[in-house]
C-alpha atoms as an extended CHARMM CRD file, in Angstrom:
* protein
*
       105  EXT
         1         1  MET       CA              0.0000000000        0.0000000000        0.0000000000  PROA      1               0.0000000000
         2         2  ASN       CA              1.3870000000        3.3960000000       -0.9890000000  PROA      2               0.0000000000
         3         3  ASN       CA              0.9630000000        5.9990000000        1.7470000000  PROA      3               0.0000000000
         4         4  SER       CA              0.6110000000        9.4560000000        0.1810000000  PROA      4               0.0000000000
         5         5  ASN       CA              1.8970000000       11.0360000000        3.4080000000  PROA      5               0.0000000000
         6         6  SER       CA              5.2050000000        9.1660000000        3.2820000000  PROA      6               0.0000000000
         7         7  ILE       CA              8.3120000000       11.1940000000        2.5760000000  PROA      7               0.0000000000
         8         8  PRO       CA             10.4180000000        9.8100000000       -0.2650000000  PROA      8               0.0000000000
         9         9  LYS       CA             13.9220000000        8.7580000000        0.7050000000  PROA      9               0.0000000000
        10        10  THR       CA             16.6760000000       11.1480000000       -0.2310000000  PROA      10              0.0000000000
        11        11  SER       CA             19.0520000000        9.6750000000       -2.7500000000  PROA      11              0.0000000000
        12        12  CYS       CA             22.7420000000       10.3350000000       -2.9380000000  PROA      12              0.0000000000
        13        13  GLU       CA             22.2510000000       11.5910000000       -6.5010000000  PROA      13              0.0000000000
        14        14  ASP       CA             19.6370000000       14.1600000000       -5.4090000000  PROA      14              0.0000000000
        15        15  THR       CA             21.9530000000       15.4290000000       -2.6920000000  PROA      15              0.0000000000
        16        16  VAL       CA             24.9300000000       15.6460000000       -5.0730000000  PROA      16              0.0000000000
        17        17  GLU       CA             22.7480000000       17.5350000000       -7.5650000000  PROA      17              0.0000000000
        18        18  GLN       CA             21.7720000000       20.0650000000       -4.8870000000  PROA      18              0.0000000000
        19        19  ALA       CA             25.4090000000       20.3960000000       -3.8020000000  PROA      19              0.0000000000
        20        20  ALA       CA             26.4190000000       21.1770000000       -7.4050000000  PROA      20              0.0000000000
        21        21  ARG       CA             23.7690000000       23.9080000000       -7.5550000000  PROA      21              0.0000000000
        22        22  ILE       CA             25.0270000000       25.4640000000       -4.3080000000  PROA      22              0.0000000000
        23        23  PHE       CA             28.6720000000       25.1780000000       -5.4400000000  PROA      23              0.0000000000
        24        24  GLU       CA             27.8760000000       27.3320000000       -8.4850000000  PROA      24              0.0000000000
        25        25  ILE       CA             26.2900000000       30.0510000000       -6.3680000000  PROA      25              0.0000000000
        26        26  LEU       CA             29.1230000000       30.0680000000       -3.8150000000  PROA      26              0.0000000000
        27        27  ASP       CA             31.9330000000       29.6610000000       -6.3730000000  PROA      27              0.0000000000
        28        28  SER       CA             33.3680000000       26.8630000000       -4.2080000000  PROA      28              0.0000000000
        29        29  SER       CA             36.9500000000       25.6300000000       -4.4010000000  PROA      29              0.0000000000
        30        30  ASP       CA             37.8380000000       22.1810000000       -5.7120000000  PROA      30              0.0000000000
        31        31  SER       CA             38.9240000000       21.0990000000       -2.2230000000  PROA      31              0.0000000000
        32        32  VAL       CA             35.5100000000       21.9860000000       -0.7620000000  PROA      32              0.0000000000
        33        33  LYS       CA             33.7380000000       20.2370000000       -3.6380000000  PROA      33              0.0000000000
        34        34  SER       CA             35.8350000000       17.0950000000       -3.2380000000  PROA      34              0.0000000000
        35        35  LYS       CA             35.3980000000       16.9650000000        0.5430000000  PROA      35              0.0000000000
        36        36  THR       CA             31.6470000000       17.6040000000        0.2450000000  PROA      36              0.0000000000
        37        37  LEU       CA             31.1680000000       14.7720000000       -2.2370000000  PROA      37              0.0000000000
        38        38  HSD       CA             33.1910000000       12.4490000000       -0.0040000000  PROA      38              0.0000000000
        39        39  LEU       CA             31.0300000000       13.3970000000        3.0040000000  PROA      39              0.0000000000
        40        40  ILE       CA             27.8160000000       12.8520000000        1.0370000000  PROA      40              0.0000000000
        41        41  GLN       CA             29.0270000000        9.4170000000       -0.0780000000  PROA      41              0.0000000000
        42        42  ARG       CA             29.9460000000        8.4280000000        3.5060000000  PROA      42              0.0000000000
        43        43  ALA       CA             26.5970000000        9.7400000000        4.7840000000  PROA      43              0.0000000000
        44        44  ASP       CA             24.7660000000        7.7080000000        2.1420000000  PROA      44              0.0000000000
        45        45  GLU       CA             26.6880000000        4.5530000000        3.0920000000  PROA      45              0.0000000000
        46        46  LYS       CA             25.6700000000        5.0300000000        6.7370000000  PROA      46              0.0000000000
        47        47  GLY       CA             22.0170000000        5.7140000000        5.8480000000  PROA      47              0.0000000000
        48        48  LEU       CA             22.1760000000        9.2870000000        7.1270000000  PROA      48              0.0000000000
        49        49  LEU       CA             20.7600000000       10.8230000000        3.9400000000  PROA      49              0.0000000000
        50        50  GLU       CA             17.4640000000        9.0950000000        4.6470000000  PROA      50              0.0000000000
        51        51  GLN       CA             17.0420000000       11.6040000000        7.4960000000  PROA      51              0.0000000000
        52        52  CYS       CA             17.8540000000       14.6150000000        5.2970000000  PROA      52              0.0000000000
        53        53  THR       CA             16.2430000000       16.5900000000        2.5430000000  PROA      53              0.0000000000
        54        54  PRO       CA             18.4780000000       16.7490000000       -0.5450000000  PROA      54              0.0000000000
        55        55  VAL       CA             19.1960000000       20.4560000000       -0.1410000000  PROA      55              0.0000000000
        56        56  GLY       CA             19.6150000000       20.1980000000        3.6380000000  PROA      56              0.0000000000
        57        57  GLY       CA             22.0190000000       17.2820000000        3.3360000000  PROA      57              0.0000000000
        58        58  ALA       CA             23.9940000000       19.0850000000        0.6490000000  PROA      58              0.0000000000
        59        59  ALA       CA             24.1980000000       22.3330000000        2.6110000000  PROA      59              0.0000000000
        60        60  GLY       CA             25.1590000000       20.4960000000        5.7970000000  PROA      60              0.0000000000
        61        61  ALA       CA             27.9220000000       18.6060000000        3.9810000000  PROA      61              0.0000000000
        62        62  ILE       CA             29.2000000000       21.8170000000        2.3600000000  PROA      62              0.0000000000
        63        63  TYR       CA             29.2880000000       23.5500000000        5.7340000000  PROA      63              0.0000000000
        64        64  ILE       CA             31.2920000000       20.6710000000        7.2420000000  PROA      64              0.0000000000
        65        65  ALA       CA             33.6240000000       20.6200000000        4.2210000000  PROA      65              0.0000000000
        66        66  CYS       CA             34.2880000000       24.3450000000        4.6550000000  PROA      66              0.0000000000
        67        67  ILE       CA             35.1210000000       23.8430000000        8.3370000000  PROA      67              0.0000000000
        68        68  LEU       CA             37.4280000000       20.9170000000        7.5520000000  PROA      68              0.0000000000
        69        69  ASN       CA             39.1730000000       23.0360000000        4.8910000000  PROA      69              0.0000000000
        70        70  LYS       CA             39.4530000000       25.9220000000        7.3680000000  PROA      70              0.0000000000
        71        71  LEU       CA             37.3580000000       28.1960000000        5.1620000000  PROA      71              0.0000000000
        72        72  HSD       CA             35.0840000000       30.6970000000        6.8370000000  PROA      72              0.0000000000
        73        73  VAL       CA             31.5170000000       30.5460000000        5.5880000000  PROA      73              0.0000000000
        74        74  THR       CA             28.5800000000       31.5150000000        7.7600000000  PROA      74              0.0000000000
        75        75  GLN       CA             25.4030000000       29.5140000000        7.9640000000  PROA      75              0.0000000000
        76        76  ASN       CA             23.5620000000       32.6610000000        6.8530000000  PROA      76              0.0000000000
        77        77  VAL       CA             25.5910000000       32.9520000000        3.6260000000  PROA      77              0.0000000000
        78        78  LEU       CA             25.1260000000       29.2640000000        2.9530000000  PROA      78              0.0000000000
        79        79  SER       CA             21.3970000000       29.4570000000        3.7080000000  PROA      79              0.0000000000
        80        80  GLU       CA             20.9660000000       32.2320000000        1.1310000000  PROA      80              0.0000000000
        81        81  ALA       CA             22.8380000000       30.2070000000       -1.4870000000  PROA      81              0.0000000000
        82        82  ALA       CA             20.8860000000       27.0340000000       -0.6960000000  PROA      82              0.0000000000
        83        83  GLY       CA             17.5110000000       28.7530000000       -0.3450000000  PROA      83              0.0000000000
        84        84  ILE       CA             16.8370000000       27.2980000000        3.1090000000  PROA      84              0.0000000000
        85        85  SER       CA             17.0000000000       28.6630000000        6.6460000000  PROA      85              0.0000000000
        86        86  PHE       CA             20.2230000000       28.5930000000        8.6420000000  PROA      86              0.0000000000
        87        87  SER       CA             18.4330000000       26.4970000000       11.2850000000  PROA      87              0.0000000000
        88        88  VAL       CA             17.8400000000       23.7800000000        8.6550000000  PROA      88              0.0000000000
        89        89  ILE       CA             21.5470000000       23.8680000000        7.8060000000  PROA      89              0.0000000000
        90        90  ARG       CA             22.4410000000       23.6130000000       11.4910000000  PROA      90              0.0000000000
        91        91  LYS       CA             20.1010000000       20.6240000000       11.9460000000  PROA      91              0.0000000000
        92        92  HSD       CA             21.5860000000       18.7980000000        8.9630000000  PROA      92              0.0000000000
        93        93  TYR       CA             25.2380000000       19.5430000000        9.6190000000  PROA      93              0.0000000000
        94        94  MET       CA             24.8840000000       18.4170000000       13.2380000000  PROA      94              0.0000000000
        95        95  LEU       CA             23.1430000000       15.2130000000       12.1420000000  PROA      95              0.0000000000
        96        96  LEU       CA             25.9020000000       14.5040000000        9.6080000000  PROA      96              0.0000000000
        97        97  ALA       CA             28.7460000000       15.4310000000       11.9610000000  PROA      97              0.0000000000
        98        98  ARG       CA             27.4040000000       13.1300000000       14.6890000000  PROA      98              0.0000000000
        99        99  GLY       CA             26.5580000000       10.3220000000       12.2980000000  PROA      99              0.0000000000
       100       100  LEU       CA             29.9660000000       10.4850000000       10.6320000000  PROA      100             0.0000000000
       101       101  GLU       CA             31.6390000000       10.7630000000       14.0410000000  PROA      101             0.0000000000
       102       102  LEU       CA             33.5280000000       13.9300000000       13.1310000000  PROA      102             0.0000000000
       103       103  LYS       CA             35.4520000000       15.5840000000       15.9520000000  PROA      103             0.0000000000
       104       104  LYS       CA             35.8640000000       19.2940000000       16.5680000000  PROA      104             0.0000000000
       105       105  ASP       CA             39.4720000000       20.4870000000       16.6080000000  PROA      105             0.0000000000
C-alpha cells in the first residue's frame, strides 16, 4: 500500500545535484567540492541521507567541508545560497557530523 503522506527517501544523486547547484552560487573551491562529495558518499553509506532533505544534506555537507578546509563561511551565507533557513543547515550539519563521528578540533 502506498501511503501518500510518506516522505520519499533522499538519494545520494539528489543530494549531489543540490550540492552542485550550491557550489555554483558560492563559487566553491575544488577542495571543498571534493570533501563535500566524499562526506555525502559516507553519509549515504551510513544511511544518514534518509534523514535529510536533498538540499539540507547538501548544505550540511558543504558547511562541514568548509570547516574541515578551514574556510570561513557563515550559515547565513550558505542558507541564502541554498535557499533554506540557517536552522535547517544547522540541523543537517549536526546530524551529519554526529553520524559520521567527526570531531571538533
